N, C-alpha and C positions, 0 to 999 in steps of 0.2 A: 640530330636525333632521328632515327629511322621511323618513318610513319608506320603506324599499326595497320597491317593488312587485315581487313574484315571480310570474311567469306560469307556471301549471301546464302549459299547452300548450307553452311555450317549453322548459321543462325536459324534457318528454317528447320533444320533437323532438330536443333535444341527446342524450338517452339513446339514441334510436333511431339517430342519426347515429354515435354512439360504437360501438354494437354493429355497425352495418353496416361500419364501418371495420375491425372485427376479421376480416372475411372476406377481407381482403388478406393473402396469405400466400405464402411462397416455395415454388416447385414445381420439382423437378428435371426437366430435359428428357432426351432420350435420350443426349445427349453427356456427361451428368454435371454440366453447369453448372446454376446456379440462377437462375430468373427470377421476377419478381413477377407474380402474376395477381390481378385484382380482380373480384369478383362484384358486378354492379350490377343494379338492377331498373328497370322502367318507372315512373318517378315519376308521370307523368300518369295512368297507369292504376291507381295504388295507392289502394285503397279503405280504409275504416276497419278492416275485418276484416284486410286484409293488413298494415296498420300495426300491428295488435295482434299479428301473428305475427312481426314483425321482431325484437323484443327477445328475445335468447337467454336461456335459463334461467339460466346462470351469470352472464353480464354483467348481466342484468336485476336479479338480486338484489344485485349489487355496487352498481350505479348507484342502485337503490332505497335502499340504505343511505346512500349519499352524499347524495342528494337529501333523504331523510328527515331527516338531521341538519341540513341547510341550512334546511329549512322546518319545523323543529320536529316532525319525524316525522308530518306531516299528509298531506293528500290525495295530493300527488305521490309521496311516499315509499311510501304504501300501494299506489298504482296500479302503480308501476314494480316495487316489491318483490314484488308478487303475480304479475307476469307470468311466463309460462313460455316464450313464444315458439314459433317453428317451426310445424309442422303442428298441434300440440296447441293452441297459442295462436290459430291461425286458426279452429279449430273453436269455441273459447270465444268468439272475436270474433263469429262468426256468431250464436251463441246470444245474446250481448249485443246485437247489432244488432236482433234480433226484440223483445227485452224493451224496449229503449230506444224503438223505434218505437211500441209500445203505450203506454208511459208518456207520450211526447210528445203522442199523440193525446188521452189521457184527463186529463192534469193541466193545468189552465188557468193556474195561477199560479206555475209553476216553469219554470226553464230546464233542459232535459235535453240532455246532450251525451255522445257516445261518445268516450272517451279511452283509447287503448291497448286493453287487454283489459277495460276497466272502463266503468262508467256513472257520470257525475257529475251530480247534481241540485242546483241552486242556488235556494233560496227567499229572497226578501226578507223579513226579519223583520217589517217593517211589515205584510205580508200575513198572517203567521202569528200575530202577537201585538200587543196594545196596548202603548203605551210603558211601559217598565219592568215589563212583565208576562211571565210564562211560561205563561199560560193560552191554549190554542189557540183561535183564532177558528173560527166555523162554516165559513167557506170553507176554512180550513186543514185542518179535519177531513175535508172532502170529498176534498181532494187526497191526504191521507195515507191515506185509506181506499182510494183507487185504487192508491196505491203498495203498500199491504199486499196488495191483491188480486193484483197481478202478482208480488210476492215469494212468495206462496203457490203461484202457478202455476209460477213459474220457481224451483225449489229449487236448492240447490247453490251458494248465494252467501252471503257475509258482508256485513254492512251497517254502515258507520261513519257515525255522525251527529255532525256538528260544529256547535257554536254559536259565533258570532263577533259582536263588538260594535264600535261606534266607540269613540273615546277620550274621550267625554264622561263625566265623573265619575271616581271613583277606580278604580284597577286592580282592587282586591279586589271592589268592587261589581259591576264588569263581568264578572269571572271567575265569580262566583256566578250572575249572570244568564245568562251563556252556557252554564254547566253545566245550569241548571234548564231552559232552553229546549231544549237537546239532549235532556235526559232526558224532557221532555214529549212530544216527538215519538216517542221510543223507547217510552214507556209506552202511548201511544195505538196505535201499530202492534202492540205486544204484545197489547193488549186486543182487537184485531181478529183475533187468531189467528196472528200471525207468531211463530215459535219464538224465544224470548228468547235462546237460545244463538247466534243469528245476528246479534244486535244489539249494538252498542257505542256509547255516548254519550260525547262529549268536549267540554269547553269551553275556549276559547282567549282569552277576554277580547278585548283589541284587539291581540294579538300577531301576527295574520295578516291585515293589511289588504290589500285588493285595489284600493283607490283612495286618493286623497289625503284624509286626515282633517282637513285645514284648510279644506275646502269642504263646503257643505251636501250637494251631490250626492255627493261622495266618502263622507261619513259615512253617507249612506243606503245606498250600495252595500256598505259594510263591515258594516252590521247585517244579518246573514244567517244562514241555516242551510244547510250543505252536507251532502249525503248521497252517499256513495261506495259503489258496489256492486261487489264483486270476487268472483272465483271462489274457492270454498273447496277444500280438498284432495279432497273427494269428486268435485266437478265436474272437477277436473284429471285425476284418475284415470280418470273415465268418458270424457273427451275423448281421453286417451292410448290407451285400450283400444278406442276406436271405438264405445262404447256411447252417447255423447252425440249426440243428433240436433238 
């Protein structure tokens, strides 16, 4: 049975659509009757920061829980669940824009993207590790060192490090390998001065494929390490009070 490919971007788009629909509400006119008004935005002019601000605090948390359950409480659930939305979310989004731009310039072997109010980094495991190994390569250490540098510069975030494999070999073997690889990235970042309290490592074996495991190319895509950077409570409070620049 082919594994269901779940798109993080698609889920987040649905989440934002759900939230925007909540802005349709009944409004009483002067005659006492009730009409429907809908608030809409300029879709063409909507940048990443604005998208980050769309998800409302209440509905974002609810949607995050739903998506988290559907996706094993992984990247999409973490990103949507951590979103606060509104003006506060827009401030956080601008902060994340700056950090993502720096990461994209400095990290040669990773795909960096802004999603909602978060940053998602995708490493091909073949770049980070040798086959069946959790020992970081020299090039991997360079990229993680650049990541650690920006994490220390941009405080106020939590970092989730996820290890994923293809379905070659037993589930148990892949689970242990995915955990060890995620932990290796965490340990190296911590050794470079990133506060351990900000870091969390998880392994998912081959439970979260992003491509078809029946093809060589698909299996290669599924062997990966994903890093999700989200605002912590301190950043959210600073953004809400106007202290975050």
